[in-house]
C-alpha positions, 0 to 999 in steps of 0.5 A: 597190257599185262605181259605174258612173257614168263608163260611165253618163254616157258612154252617156247623152251618146251617147243625148242628143246635141247641141244642139236647139231642136226646137219639137215637144219640150215639154221645150224650152219655158221656164215663160214659154212661150218656146222654149228649147233642149237641149244634151247632154240638159240643157234650158235651164230645168234648166240655169238652175235649176242655175246660178241664173240665166237663160242664152242659147242661145249659152251652152247651145250652149257646154255641154261634157260636163265642164260637165254632168257634175256636173249629171247626177251631182247632179240624177239619179244621186245623187237615185236613189241609183244607187251603191246599185243593182246595176251595170246597174240603176243605169244603166237607172234613171238613163237613165229618170230623165233622160228622165222624172224621178226619181219616175217612174224610181224608181216603175217600178223599185219596181213591177217589184220589188214595192216600194211605188211612192212614188218614193223609194229607201229600204231596202225598195226596195233590199232588193227590188232585191237579191232580184230576178232582174236579167235579169227586172228589166231585161226588166220595167223596159224593158217598163214604160218603153216602155209609159209612152213609148207613152202620150205624145203625142210617141210619133208623132214620137219613138217609134222613137228612144225605142224604140231607146234603151230597147233599147240601155239594156237591152242595156248594163244586161244587160252591166253586170249580168254584169260 
């Protein structure tokens, strides 16, 4: 299947934005309780794990799309086997993966196509996706993703932005499935 990695990465960065150290965002806190930060959607904790050492906020501010591209490809895109998914569906699951983790992103997909929700994309999941009506899958996936987000404590603070993002992702996913 032809990869839509470049398009997915570009759109992800538009959604993720730049540097933040928002105290309301639980993703900005490091395991030791210190306030960390996020840049280009990459949390300080995730970046430290990826490069194998602690980093400063100044180093986080210096991240560029070129630096985080392999991080996103390896940690998210490849983890969910996005190259094996139909164009558009790959982007939708990837975007969810970045926001909510690979396991949840895949389980939502599996629930929408009637596959065993084990959080791992294997042959049965790929077969179920290939037999799915992609328009309905985009609709069902977006609804399930939004339902999950609405259950989070951050909904009151971030809900409007999250809902806009889900809708924008669905719109691009629909466009990519038609391409």
